[in-house]
C-alpha positions as CSV (number, residue, x, y, z in Angstrom):
1,M,29.4,7.1,-9.6
2,A,26.0,5.3,-9.0
3,R,23.0,7.4,-9.9
4,P,20.4,8.4,-7.2
5,M,17.7,5.8,-6.8
6,R,14.5,7.0,-8.7
7,T,11.3,6.8,-6.6
8,A,7.9,7.1,-7.4
9,A,4.9,7.8,-4.9
10,I,1.8,6.1,-6.1
11,I,-1.1,7.8,-4.5
12,P,-4.6,6.1,-5.3
13,C,-7.6,8.5,-4.9
14,F,-11.2,8.3,-5.0
15,N,-13.0,11.4,-4.2
16,E,-10.3,12.9,-2.1
17,E,-10.4,16.8,-3.6
18,R,-9.9,18.0,0.1
19,A,-6.9,15.9,1.0
20,V,-4.8,15.3,-2.3
21,A,-3.1,18.8,-2.6
22,G,-1.9,18.4,1.1
23,V,-0.6,14.7,0.4
24,V,1.3,15.7,-2.5
25,A,2.8,18.7,-1.0
26,E,3.9,16.6,2.2
27,L,5.6,14.2,-0.1
28,R,7.6,17.0,-2.0
29,A,8.5,18.4,1.5
30,F,9.9,15.1,2.5
31,D,11.9,14.7,-0.9
32,P,11.4,17.0,-3.8
33,A,13.1,14.2,-6.0
34,I,10.1,11.7,-5.6
35,V,7.8,11.6,-8.4
36,T,4.3,11.6,-7.2
37,V,1.8,9.8,-9.3
38,V,-1.8,10.2,-8.4
39,V,-4.2,7.7,-9.9
40,D,-7.7,9.2,-9.7
41,D,-9.9,6.0,-9.6
42,G,-13.1,7.3,-11.5
43,S,-13.5,10.2,-8.9
44,S,-17.0,12.2,-9.3
45,D,-15.3,15.1,-7.7
46,A,-12.4,17.5,-8.6
47,T,-9.6,15.3,-7.3
48,A,-8.0,15.1,-10.8
49,R,-8.0,18.8,-11.4
50,V,-6.7,19.6,-8.2
51,A,-3.6,17.0,-8.2
52,R,-2.9,18.1,-11.7
53,E,-1.8,21.3,-10.6
54,T,1.4,19.8,-8.6
55,S,1.5,16.1,-9.7
56,L,1.3,13.7,-12.5
57,V,-2.1,12.6,-12.7
58,I,-3.4,9.1,-14.2
59,R,-7.2,9.4,-14.5
60,L,-9.3,6.2,-14.9
61,P,-12.4,6.3,-16.5
62,V,-14.1,4.2,-14.5
63,N,-13.8,3.1,-10.7
64,L,-11.5,-0.1,-10.6
65,G,-11.2,-0.1,-6.8
66,I,-8.2,0.0,-5.0
67,G,-6.4,-3.1,-6.1
68,G,-6.6,-1.8,-9.9
69,A,-5.9,1.9,-9.2
70,V,-2.3,0.9,-7.3
71,Q,-1.7,-1.5,-10.1
72,T,-2.0,1.3,-12.6
73,G,0.5,3.1,-10.5
74,I,3.0,0.3,-10.4
75,R,2.7,-0.2,-14.1
76,Y,3.4,3.3,-14.7
77,A,6.7,2.8,-12.1
78,A,7.7,-0.5,-14.1
79,R,7.3,1.4,-17.7
80,H,9.3,4.4,-16.6
81,D,12.4,2.3,-15.0
82,F,11.8,3.4,-11.4
83,D,14.2,1.6,-8.7
84,A,11.2,1.8,-6.2
85,C,7.7,2.7,-5.5
86,I,5.8,3.6,-2.5
87,Q,2.5,3.5,-2.0
88,V,0.6,6.4,0.0
89,D,-2.9,6.7,0.5
90,G,-4.7,9.6,-0.7
91,D,-6.7,10.7,2.2
92,A,-3.7,12.0,4.2
93,Q,-3.7,9.4,6.8
94,H,0.1,8.2,6.1
95,V,3.0,10.6,7.1
96,A,5.5,11.2,4.3
97,G,8.2,11.6,7.2
98,E,7.6,8.1,7.8
99,I,9.1,7.0,4.6
100,A,12.4,7.2,5.9
101,A,11.6,4.0,8.2
102,L,10.3,2.0,5.1
103,L,13.9,3.1,3.5
104,K,15.8,2.3,6.4
105,V,14.3,-1.2,6.9
106,R,14.9,-1.7,3.2
107,A,18.6,-0.9,3.5
108,E,19.0,-3.0,6.6
109,T,17.0,-6.2,5.2
110,G,17.2,-6.0,1.4
111,A,13.5,-6.8,1.4
112,S,11.6,-6.4,-1.7
113,L,8.3,-5.3,0.1
114,V,8.5,-3.4,3.1
115,I,5.3,-2.8,5.0
116,G,4.6,0.2,7.2
117,S,3.1,-1.2,10.4
118,R,1.2,0.8,13.1
119,F,1.3,-2.0,15.6
120,I,5.2,-2.0,16.4
121,G,7.6,0.4,17.9
122,E,6.8,3.1,20.5
123,G,3.4,4.6,20.7
124,S,1.8,1.7,18.6
125,F,-1.7,2.6,17.1
126,R,-4.9,1.4,18.9
127,S,-7.8,0.4,17.2
128,T,-11.3,-1.2,17.9
129,A,-11.1,-4.5,19.4
130,M,-13.0,-6.0,16.6
131,R,-10.6,-4.5,13.9
132,R,-7.5,-6.0,16.1
133,V,-9.4,-9.5,16.0
134,G,-9.6,-9.4,12.3
135,I,-6.3,-8.1,11.4
136,G,-4.7,-10.6,14.1
137,L,-6.5,-13.4,12.4
138,I,-5.3,-12.4,8.9
139,A,-1.9,-12.1,10.2
140,S,-2.1,-15.6,11.6
141,T,-3.4,-17.0,8.3
142,L,-0.1,-15.5,6.4
143,A,1.8,-16.8,9.0
144,T,0.5,-20.3,8.9
145,L,0.1,-20.8,5.0
146,F,3.2,-18.5,3.8
147,G,5.5,-18.4,6.6
148,V,5.6,-14.8,6.9
149,R,5.2,-12.8,10.1
150,V,3.5,-9.2,9.7
151,T,1.8,-7.3,12.3
152,D,-0.2,-4.9,10.0
153,P,-1.3,-6.9,6.9
154,T,-4.0,-4.3,5.9
155,S,-1.6,-1.4,5.7
156,G,-1.5,0.5,2.5
157,F,1.8,2.2,3.3
158,R,4.5,0.2,1.8
159,L,7.7,0.3,-0.3
160,M,8.4,-1.9,-3.3
161,D,11.6,-2.5,-5.0
162,R,12.3,-3.4,-8.7
163,R,11.6,-7.2,-8.3
164,A,8.1,-6.0,-6.3
165,I,7.3,-3.6,-9.2
166,A,8.0,-6.2,-11.8
167,L,5.8,-8.7,-10.2
168,F,2.9,-6.9,-9.1
169,A,3.0,-4.9,-12.6
170,E,1.7,-8.4,-13.9
171,H,0.2,-10.1,-10.9
172,Y,-1.6,-7.8,-8.6
173,P,-4.5,-8.8,-6.6
174,Q,-7.8,-6.7,-7.5
175,D,-9.5,-7.9,-4.2
176,F,-8.0,-7.1,-0.8
177,P,-4.8,-6.3,-2.3
178,E,-3.0,-5.5,0.7
179,P,-2.9,-8.7,2.7
180,V,-3.2,-10.8,-0.5
181,S,-0.1,-9.1,-2.3
182,I,1.8,-10.0,0.6
183,A,1.0,-13.9,0.0
184,V,1.7,-13.3,-4.0
185,A,5.1,-11.7,-3.0
186,V,6.1,-14.8,-0.8
187,E,4.7,-17.1,-3.5
188,H,7.0,-15.7,-6.1
189,G,10.0,-15.8,-3.6
190,L,10.3,-12.0,-2.7
191,S,11.3,-11.2,0.8
192,V,9.0,-9.1,3.1
193,A,9.7,-7.0,6.2
194,E,7.9,-4.5,8.5
195,A,9.0,-0.9,9.5
196,P,7.3,0.8,12.5
197,V,5.5,3.8,11.4
198,S,3.0,6.4,12.9
199,M,-0.1,7.1,11.0
200,R,-2.8,9.7,11.5
201,E,-6.5,8.9,12.6
202,R,-8.6,8.8,9.4
203,V,-10.3,12.2,8.6
204,H,-12.7,11.4,5.9
205,G,-14.4,8.0,4.9
206,T,-14.6,4.8,6.8
207,S,-12.2,2.0,7.1
208,S,-13.3,-1.5,5.1
209,L,-12.8,-3.2,8.7
210,A,-15.1,-1.0,10.5
211,G,-18.2,-2.3,12.6
212,L,-19.9,-5.7,11.4
213,R,-18.3,-5.7,8.2
214,S,-14.8,-6.5,9.7
215,A,-16.1,-10.2,10.1
216,A,-17.1,-10.6,6.4
217,Y,-13.9,-8.7,5.4
218,M,-11.8,-11.3,7.6
219,F,-13.3,-14.5,6.2
220,R,-13.2,-13.2,2.6
221,V,-9.5,-12.3,2.8
222,I,-8.7,-15.7,4.4
223,G,-10.6,-17.3,1.7
224,Y,-8.4,-15.5,-0.9
225,L,-5.2,-16.2,0.9
226,V,-6.1,-20.1,1.0
227,L,-6.8,-20.0,-2.8
228,V,-3.4,-18.2,-3.4
229,R,-1.8,-21.1,-1.5
230,L,-3.6,-23.8,-3.3
231,K,-2.5,-22.5,-6.7
232,R,0.8,-24.1,-5.9
233,F,-0.9,-27.7,-6.1
234,L,-3.0,-27.1,-9.1
């Protein structure tokens, strides 16, 4: 009899003391067997103390940024032989119940990396025009350079299987990790798929694609994607 799949939920957090307990509780309510791993990315508030009441916590002494925090969690999953890990933001924007959609697409396609997309399916998410343009150009770059079609390349809600865990434990982008990691996965022969999911509106903080910063973000991401592609010829 096959053993149940062991799944870790990686929750990168920076100053999320108000939200993290609810995120962990929602994940546990969805599936009590999920092992929650809160990665406190050098927070200056009580994120680690609050999270430690209900979850495993890895506390980083300095802020590494989202790439370093997520890779810390992925390395934990690799060292402890998890079958899958799911990245969930610590700000409560992601809905735990939508993990079922990620698992469904994984079962149907066998994809090593399944990305939760706000832009497909019924009730598709609507964002600002500037944000949509930026995301669309990043998606077009991924399609052109790597032949992978995704609608939501900046989504941080995703499922990784053993192959993706092993790859990202060693090779995970520190800058713009969500879109660039898609390129890294494709370059290493991993399959990528999307699942339609709903997400909550952001309650705290601001998006990296907000306002005038979206143009700078977009061009920098595209530059990084070009560099990943060029490495094939170096």
